[in-house]
N, C-alpha and C positions, 0 to 999 in steps of 0.2 A: 480520626480524620483533621481534628480542628488541633489537634498541639503541633501536627507533620505538614498544616498546610502549606508553607513555603518550599517546603523541599519537596511536595507534591508538586507543586507547583513548577517550581526550578528545574526540576525532572521532564516534568510535564514539555515545557519548552526544547529542552536538549532533544527529546525524541522527536517532538515536531521539525526540529531544525537539521537532526539527520537523516530521517524518512525524505524530509521536501529537497534536501539538498540533490537527492538522486530520485525526484520526479515522483517518490510514494505518499499517501494519507497518513499513513503510523496505523493502521488500525489495531494491527497486531500489539505493537509496543503500549498502545493506549489501553487496550482490555488490558495487558499485564500488570498495567502500571497501576490501573483501578482495583484488580483482584488484591492487589498486595496492599493496598492503601483503605482496602474493606468497601469499597463502594456498593453501593448494594445492585446485585447482578442484574434486577429488573430496569437498570439503566446503562448498566453496561454499554450493551452491545448496540443500542439506538444512539449513546454517547459517542460510541467512536466512528459510526458513520457518519454522525455529522461533524464530529470534528476534521473526520474525511474530505467531505465538500470542502470545507474552508482552506484549509491544507495545500490539497490536491490542486485545487483551480489557482492559487497562487503562484507553485509549483508551475503548472500550468503555463499560464502568463509569459513567466519568467523563461521558459526555456522555449516559448513558441518564438518570442522575443526575438529570442538569441538565432533563430533559423531552422532548428533544430527537429521539430514536429512534422512527419511522412503521414498524410491522411491517407495514400492510399494502404500504408501500412496498418493503420488505426478502423479504417472502418468495418472490415468484417471481424476483427473479434468485439467490437463493441454491437454488430449489429445481434448478433447471436448472444452475448452475455446479458444485455441489456433485461429484454423477456426472464431468460432462467436467474437470475439475478432476482427479480420481483418473485419468481414462485419460489427462490430458496427463502426470502426473508419472512415468508408466510409461515414456512415450516419448523414446525419446534424436533428438533432431531437431536440427540447428541455426540458431541463432536470431537468429545477428548480424546479420540482413539484415536480420528482422523489428525487432529493438532498434532499426534506426538506424531505418527507417520510423515507428514508434512516437514515439521521438523527436521526430520533426519533426510530426507530427502532436499529440503534448502543447505545440508551441508553441502553438499556435492558442486554445485555452483563456486560457493566459497574455495571450494580447495582449486577448483578451475580460476577462478578470478587471482588467486594469491599467488600460484605456483605455475601458469601458463602465460603465456604472451597475448599484449594484444590483437584482435583480430587486425589484418591489414586490411584498408578501406577496398583492395584487390581482390579480397576474398570473400567481401562480401556477397551474399544470394537475394534472389529477388525471393519477394515474398509469396507462398502458397496461399490461396485464396478457401479453397476446401478446407484445408488443414488449420488455418486459422476460425474456420467459423468453429471447426469441433475444438479447438482449443477454448476458444473464447466461452463459448457454450458450457463446458466443463467448469471453466472456472468460475465463470458467474452463478450457476447455481448454487456451488463451495463457497461462493463468496458472500451471498447472500444466506445461505445457511447458518456460517459463520460469525456473520458481522465487520467482515473485510472486505475494503475495496477490489483485491484482486491483484494485483501491481505487485506485491512479494512475490507471486508466482509468476508473471507473467513474465518478468524485467529478465532473470536469469534463462527462459526458455526463449525470447527474442536472441539473446547472445549468443547462448548454444546453437541454436540455429543461423544466426550468423546472420540475421538481417537487419540489424540495426548496431550502433557502435553505442557507448555508454550514454552519450547525452539524447540522440536519438530514443534510447530505450528509456530515458527519463521523461521524456515528450509525451512519448507515447503510454507509459505506464499512467503517467498524472492525469492524463485524461480519461483512461482507464478507468482508474480508483473513481473519479468524479461520477462520470455516467451508472459505475456498478451500486454506488453509495445513495445516488437520487434514488434507484429503483430497487435495492434493497432496503432503504428507510422506507419508499412507500408500500413495500411489504410487511415491515414494521409495523403502519399505522393502521393496515388492513387489520395484523392480528392484533393490534393493541399496546400500547407502552406507555409508561409514567414519563412524564416531563418534569424536569427539576430544575430549580434555578440558580443550584448551582452550575449549568450545562453552559450559563451564559461564560461565568469564569471561567471555567474549562476551554469553548470556543477563544474567548479575548488573548488568552496566554497561548494556545496551541498559534493562533492566527499569525501572534508574533515571532513566532519560531519559526512558521511556515513561512513566512517572508523572508527572514533573515537566512535563511537555509538555502531556499530557493533562489534569493541574489546570488548568492557566494556559488553555489551549485552550477546554475546556466550562464553564468558572466565571468566569475572568477578561479574556479576551481578547474585545474588543468584532466583530462583524461585518464594518467596514472591514478590521481588524488581522488576523485570520483568513483575508479576503480578498487580502491583501497575499501575509502568510505563502504559503499555497494556491497564490498564483502565483510564488513562492520555489521551492515543493517542486517543482512541476511542470517548472520553468526548469531545477532543478538536476538531478531525473531525468531531462528532455531532454538537455541535456549531458552524461551518465553515457552513457547511452544509442549517444549517435551517436558522441561520442569516445571510449572506453572499449573494451575486451572483455569487463567484470564476464557 
């Protein structure tokens, strides 16, 4: 780790930039990156959640400033996900099989984003509160178990249901990731985990990458670019989930 710290921090910046540009915290990418560089497993998940807090909050602020946040769509997801993410954070469960299944499922929206047309605004549908509560609860529980914020799961669902466009999805996902990460980290605290001084350096680099990614994603990148970036993020997450032990 000491010999490759420059490469590690460079990749950490890039991961934070890419995920923040589409409203994600990047926990799945951080977990995979830390696994590759042999970071202690005892600090991987809480560190990923901690990084999520800084990157997702930065991303949310930028997308909110751009006017893309939809509170009516967001709150049912958050209402059911927060308590279940806390419960999931306290659970010790083998998640390798789940991650591989999730990685395969993430390839489906990648195909849609790359080979199908963008949703026309007139095709948008109103969100469904009962369905949102169900989806939020399931994602929240899984997020707490694995140590991610859940945006990588929520984003394709929002787009496939035609409830939001790419930038609205990014804004909602960023807020969703933040509240889930807080809840999941709370569960980790109850269970007990090891703080590490390296976390401060990780946060600094990821925060810088998140600021840059959120700025370009919310205010500079057009919808088509965001669609391709999101597809790339999902493909990267799928690869890491399937072929690594993060």
